[in-house]
Every structure is written in C-alpha cells, then in structure tokens.
C-alpha positions in Angstrom: 0.0 0.0 0.0 1.3 3.5 -0.9 2.1 6.0 1.8 0.0 9.2 2.1 2.8 11.3 0.7 3.2 9.1 -2.4 -0.5 8.9 -3.4 -2.0 5.7 -4.8 0.2 3.1 -6.3 0.5 3.0 -10.1 -1.8 0.4 -11.7 0.0 -2.7 -12.7 -0.6 -3.9 -16.3 0.5 -7.2 -17.9 1.0 -6.8 -21.7 1.1 -10.1 -23.6 2.2 -9.3 -27.1 4.7 -10.8 -29.6 4.7 -8.0 -32.3 7.3 -5.5 -31.4 5.6 -2.4 -33.0 2.3 -3.2 -31.2 4.1 -3.7 -27.9 6.0 -0.4 -28.2 2.7 1.5 -28.9 0.9 -0.1 -26.0 3.7 0.5 -23.6 3.9 4.2 -24.6 0.2 4.5 -24.0 0.4 2.8 -20.6 3.4 5.0 -19.6 1.3 8.1 -20.4 -1.3 6.7 -18.0 1.3 6.2 -15.3 0.9 2.4 -15.4 3.6 0.0 -14.4 3.9 -2.5 -17.2 5.2 -6.0 -17.3 5.7 -7.8 -20.7 5.2 -11.4 -21.7 5.8 -12.4 -25.3 3.3 -15.2 -25.4 0.6 -16.8 -23.3 2.9 -19.3 -21.6 5.1 -16.5 -20.3 2.0 -14.8 -19.0 0.8 -18.0 -17.2 4.3 -18.4 -15.7 4.2 -14.9 -14.3 0.9 -15.7 -12.6 2.2 -19.0 -11.3 5.2 -17.0 -9.8 2.7 -15.1 -7.8 2.7 -11.8 -9.8 -0.5 -9.9 -9.7 -1.9 -7.3 -12.1 -4.7 -4.8 -12.2 -5.3 -5.3 -15.9 -4.1 -7.7 -18.6 -3.8 -6.9 -22.3 -3.3 -9.9 -24.6 -3.2 -10.5 -28.4 -5.5 -13.1 -30.0 -2.8 -14.5 -32.2 0.4 -15.3 -30.4 3.0 -18.1 -30.6 3.1 -20.9 -28.0 -0.3 -20.1 -26.5 -2.9 -17.9 -28.2 -5.1 -15.3 -26.5 -8.2 -17.6 -26.6 -6.1 -20.4 -25.1 -4.9 -18.0 -22.4 -8.5 -16.9 -21.8 -9.6 -20.5 -21.2 -7.1 -20.6 -18.3 -9.0 -17.7 -16.6 -10.4 -19.9 -13.8 -7.0 -21.2 -12.9 -5.4 -17.8 -13.1 -8.1 -16.3 -11.0 -7.6 -19.0 -8.4 -3.9 -18.2 -8.2 -4.7 -14.5 -7.9 -7.2 -15.1 -5.2 -4.8 -17.3 -3.3 -2.1 -14.6 -3.5 -4.4 -11.9 -2.3 -5.8 -13.8 0.6 -2.5 -15.3 1.8 
C-alpha cells in the first residue's frame, strides 16, 4: 500500500504481445497513463508470471500469439483467478 505522501500506487498492467511495434505502442500509452507494465511475449510466459505469484490490475493480450494464443490463455482464466485469489488472501 502506498504511503499518504506518495499517493495511490500505479496500476500494474501485464502486456502479452509478440509483435514489437504493437508492444511499443501499447507500452507508450500505458506509460502516459502512469501504469507499471510487465511484458510477456506469449501466453505461456503470462501464465508463468501468474504462477510465480505476480498480480496485475489489468491484462492486455493478443489473440494470435505463438506458444499459447489469446483464446487459449483466456480458457485458463479460472486457474489464473484461483492463483490471484490465493495470493491476495495469503
């Protein structure tokens, strides 16, 4: 939790994108919104971040990615939510 002098913590965003140009554009937009961004280049990397206990306020992901596509990542939503809930309650 941020101290009173610092104000609220910056929102944490996970960006799952394999196309460099798209990634750069989205990261610039998030920076302008004062978001703290973490990058994964495919769905598997995103899942690994969640399994490591990382938490995010918002996740942006591409539909067509190597290794694990956006729709495949989306089907893991229940598992990811369970990991997030476990981290927030523990």
